[in-house]
N, C-alpha and C positions, 0 to 999 in steps of 0.2 A: 613503598610508595602507595599512598593511598588513594583510593577507588573514585572515578568520577565518570557517572555516566550522562549522558546529554540524552532524552525525551524532545525528538521534533515534531508536532502534528500541524494539518492545516484544519483545525473545529469547523465540527459539520460541512464534511467535506465534499461531498456531491452535491452540497446546495451553494457552498463556495465555488465550484468548478462550475455549475452553470451560471450563475452571477457573474461572472469572468468571463466569460465564454459570451455575453451579455450584456453590454452597457446600459441598454436600456433598462435593467435590473436591480442597478445598484442602489437606486432607495426605494427598491420595493420590497418585500419579505418574499423568502422563496420557499418552496414546500415542494419537495421529491418524491414521489412516487406511483402507485399502479395509476391506472383509469379509472376516477370516481364514479365515473357512471357503471363499472362492473365489481363496485366493492373494492375497490385497491386501497390498500393501506400508505401508511409515511413511511417512507426512510429517511428521509432527513429532511432538515428545513432551517433556514438561517436563523439566527440570535434573534433578530426581531419578533421571526413566529413563535418561536422559544417562547418567549417571553411571556406571550400571551394566551399560554397554554398547550400548544401543540405538542404531539412527541411521535416518539417513531410506534409504527405498529397503531396508531390511529387510524381508523378509514379515512379517506381524502375529503370526503364528504364532509364528517364532521371536524376537520381542521381547516377547511375553508370556511363554516360557517364563524369557526374562532378567531379567525381572520382573516375577514372579507376582502381585504387590499393585496392579499398573497395571490402570486401567479402560481399556479399548479406546472408541474414540468413534470412530462414521464421518464422516469429512468432510463438512463443511456447508460451501461454498464463498459460499452465500446470507448466513451467519451472517458470516463474516470479509470478504465485501464491506460490510459493513454497518457493522460495528466500526471498517473501514479509515476508511470514511469519517467514522466518528465520530471518530476520532482523529488525524486530519489536519485536520478545523474546532475541535478540540479549541487544537490546536497552535499554529494558523492566528490566534487570538486572542494571541497574544504576536506573530509574525511571520507577514505575510499572503504573500509570499512563499516559496515551497513547493516543493522537487522530488522528489517522491514514489520510492520506491526498495524497490517491493514497497508488498505490502498491510501490513505494518507498519513502514515506515520513510522519513525523508525526512531529507534536506540541505536547509539555510539558508545562503543567506554572511550574516554576520554585520554584513560591514565596514558600519562607518559608523552602523550604528543606535544612539539615542539609547541601551536598555539595554544595558546591555552583558553581551558574551556567558555570562558565568557566570550573572546574577539571570534571563537569559532559561531556559538548561538548569535552572535550580534551578526557575524558575515550569512549566516543561515538567513535569519529574520528578511536584511536587506536585499541578499540575492532574490530569493522569492517571491518578494516584493516585487521589484524590478522588472525580472525576466518571464516571472507567469502571473504575475497580477494576482496574486494570492496571499491573506496573512499567514505569516507562520508563529506558534506559541512555542518557547522553550520549558523545560526545564532541567537543572541542573541539580544533582545530589550523588549520596553517596550509593543510592540503589537501584534498580529499577522500578520500583512502586516509586519509592522518592519522587526522580526526577519524573515519572508521568502526573503526578497528583501536582508538583509545583507547576508541571505548562498549563493545567488547567488551572491554577490557583492567578496565573498570569495573568490570563483572559488575554491579550494581546503583548507580547514581546519577548520578554526572559526573566526567568525566576531562578533565584539560586537558594538553595537548603544548604547551609554550611554546616561542615559537622559540629554537632554538639546542640545544632538548630533541632535537630529532630525529633525528640518528643513535642516541644512546644507547639513545631508547624501542625504534626499528626493530630493533637486531643484536640482540638474545634471541630474538626472535618466530620461530615457524616459518614456513620459508616456504611452505608450502603456504597460508598466509593472505592470499596476496598474489594477486589478482586475476589469470586467465589461470592461473594456474600447478597445474595437474592433478597426478593422477598419474602420467603418462606425464612430463610434466616435471620432476616432482621428483623422480623418478626417476633420471634425468640429471643434474642437479645434484646429488643424494646422490652418484651417481659422480664427482661433482668435491670431494667431501667439502665441501658447503656444506646443509647442512640449513635454517640459520639464516637470517633476510634480511640481517643483517650480514656473512655466512660469502659471501650471492650479490653482495652491494655489494664486497667483499673481493677476486670474483673481474673485474670491472672490466669495460668497456664492450665492448672490444673480442673478448675468449674471449664475453662472451653471446651476441654477434651471430653471431662465429664457430659457435657452436653451434646458434643456432636461428635467425639473420637476423634480420627486423624486430621479429620476436617477442621478440627478447633484446634488443634496444632498449628496449621497452614496460618488459619486466623491471628494468633495470639503471635507469628513469625511478624505476619506484615502488621497489625496493630504497634510493635513495639519498633518495629524500623528495622529488623535483623533480617528480615526476608531479603537471601540476596542471589537469585540465579544470576549466571553469569547472560551477560550478551553474546549469543550466536550469530558473529557478525560474518558477512563476505564480502568477498571486493566488487562483486556483479552480478548478475544474474545467470545461470549457469544454462541457461538456454532463451531464446526468442522464437515466437510463431506468429505467424499471420494464416486467415483461412478466409475464403471467398465460398460464398452460398448459391448457388446455380440453379435452385428448385426444380434440379431432373431433369436441365438441359440436355438434349440429346449428344452424343455420343461428336466432336467436332473441333478435329487437333488443335486448329489455329482459334477457333476460340479459346481450346484453354490457356493455349499460348500466352494469348492474350491477358488473359487471368493473373497464370505465372507471372507476366513482366509486369502487373500491377502490382502484386504481391512483393515481389522482388523489390519495388523499387519504396515501399513503406517497409521493408527492413534494411532497405539499406540507410535511408533515414535513420530509421533507428538505433543501426549500429555508430552512424554517425554523434548521433545525441549521445548515447553512452560508451562513446570510445572503444568500440570491441572491432574484433574480427571473429568470424570462427571457422574453425575446424572441421563440423562435419555438418553436412545439409538432408536433411527429411521429407520427403514430399509422401505426402498422403491423398489416398484419392475416395469418398464416400459414393456410394453407390446408390442410387434413387429408393433400387427396392432391398435390398441386404448387402452388407460386406462392407469393407474397409481393405484397400491394399497401401501398404507402405511400401517406399525403399527409402534408403539411406546410403549415402556414402560420403567414406572420414578422405579428410582432405590433409596433404603431405605441405601447402603450404596456404596459412590462415587467407579469407576473401572477404572483402568488403563491399565490394560494389555490383550495383543493380546487374549489371549485363555477369560478373563472374556469379552471381546467384542463378539468375537464369539460365546459363548454358549448364550449370550441374542441375537444374530442377527439368531442364528439357531432356538432359542424359536421363535420369530417372524416370521420367514419364514413359521414354522410350523401352525401357527395360520394364516397367511394369506390366506393358503388354496393354495397354487398358482395351476391355472390351467394347464394342458398340452400345452397351449396356447405358441406361440415361445417367448422369453424373452430377449428383446433388450435393455436395462441397469439395473445394480443392485447397489444401494447405501449405504451407512450407515452414518448417522446423529448422532452426541454424541452434548447435548447440557446440560442446567444446570449445565455448569463448573465452577468448584472449585480451587483454589490453592490448590497444592500436600500437603503443610503446613498445610490447613487451614482442607482438608480431615484428614489428622493423625491427627491432634488435635482432632477433630469429634471424630474420633474412639477410642482415650484413652479415651476419656470422657466418652461416651455411648454405645461403644459397645467393646465386650470380644475378645481378638486378637486369628484367628482360628488357 
């Protein structure tokens, strides 16, 4: 059976998430990064900002000078991690096993799936647009590299590289789009007259090995479309966690329980989005001066509700024997995650309903 790989990504992920979160930014360029007043650097930008020369790692002040209409937005990693979790949960409704490739991108091996790769890709694009308000692009090809490049060439929507089309597809693409080809390597290749992937492939395996050693062999494999690492997919996250910063607050059990309740509610919502339940709960306490205390409990029956999570967390808080020292942070981690339907099936078979 021929291998089929899907690569899906939300382009300019940070900036796209910021734009989706604020409708008033829909018609404005968005540049995400550090504080311009403190020499902050660009981390991401929407395509209309990139089109006028804005680039990652550029000083924010320089980027805003290049693109005066742009809205500068401070980096918000909590927002991007949350958007990533929702994106992956959305994509898993079509394909359970995914390999994350950054916060806004995934690989999937669609070989042998009942739904064809084209149908899956179109369903992904539609679902992400309708449910998350984000644009998704998807590449379909025989290898991970080809699928990624196909997605980038798609712009928006879906692009497929059919078997036999790989050489023609790769030929005109700039060599800098190959993984592992940075500025220095690209400069050396340019000295050999190789500015495109096709020209790199034409240099041949021996010449590339002479120039770069074993790295040259990897470049040759990529340039000829034979680099074929497996998709390292997982059905779901292995753990979920939430933390609260307390800024060295004095010890107050009632206040800590209030914080734990908020964390438990957040985790319940995430479990619901992911369709998961947890078999282990860990409580983490960070003290203001030094030191961290953790306590864990394995569960015979998977849990998923905020009330259940809170009950275990409170029990662990008692076991931790937290002292009167000021506390700087509090966290709950859920691990040994199982899909909701599997935990329900285990309850039906082995545990009486209560």
